N, C-alpha and C positions, 0 to 999 in steps of 0.2 A: 414394393411388390414382393410378395412372398416367394421365397426360393422354390423353384420347381412348379409353380402354379401355371398350368398350361392356359387356363382361361385368361388370366391376367396378362400372360405373355402375348396372347393374341388380342387382348383388349376387348373381350366379349363377355357376356353374361354366362353364368353356368347353365342357363336355360335357353341359350341361343340356338336357333335353328341351324341345320347344316349349311344352308345357303349363306347365312350371316357369317359363320365361321370361315367359309371359303372366301367370301369377300374381304374379310379382315385379313386373312392370310395373304391374299394377293396384294392388298394395299401395303401391308407391312413389308412384304418381299420386295416390292418395287422401291420402297423407301430405304431398306437396309441391305439390299444385295451388295456384296463387295464391289461390284462393277458400277454401282450407281453414282460414283463420284464422291462428293464431300460427305454425304450421309451414310456411305457404305460402312458396314460394321459386321465383320465375319463372325464374331462370337454371338452377336445378337441374332444374326441370320441362322446360326446353328440352333439356338433356342427356339426360334420361330418355327423352323422346320421340324424340330422334335415335338413341339406342341401340336402342330398341325397333323403330324403323322399319327398321333394318338387320338385327337379329337375328330378327325375326318372319318374314322372307322367306327361305326356304331358299337361293335362289340368291345373294342379296346377303350372307347369312351366310357361305356358302362362299367367296365372293370376299373378304370381310373376313378370314376365318380364314387365307386364303392369304397375305395381306399382313402378318399379325401374326407376331412372333417366337415360336418355340416355347419354352415354359417361361419361368419368371421367375427371374432370377438372385438375387433377394432371398429366395427361398423362400416367398413369399406364395402361389404357385400351389397348394401343398398345402392351405393354409388355405381358399382360395377354392373348391377342388375339393370341399369338403364340401357345397356347394350353396347354399341360400338363407341366407346368413349373417345378413343383416339381419332376415329374417322369423323366424329361429330366436331371435335376441335378443329380438325383440318378443314372441314366444310365451312365452319364459321369464319375461319381466317380467309378463305377464298371468297366469301361473300362480301367481306369488308373492302376488298380491292376495287 
């Protein structure tokens, strides 16, 4: 994951709708909140909060997007453009049970 990439931190596409960003934030916050037990991670939660603070506001998101390079030379942008990668994995695991 690229350092400081808010979209990757929230596991969403750069083209994600605001509703998708909010759902991703809520799911990750439940998972990584320091009070959540074994999966709690205070540093990760800080990064998630910072990413959500930027991406939830249309004006700050537009400013952030202007500062980011377009495309990912490693090819990961195609994978991330699929949407909620982390939630998809979680959903697949829960269906197998």
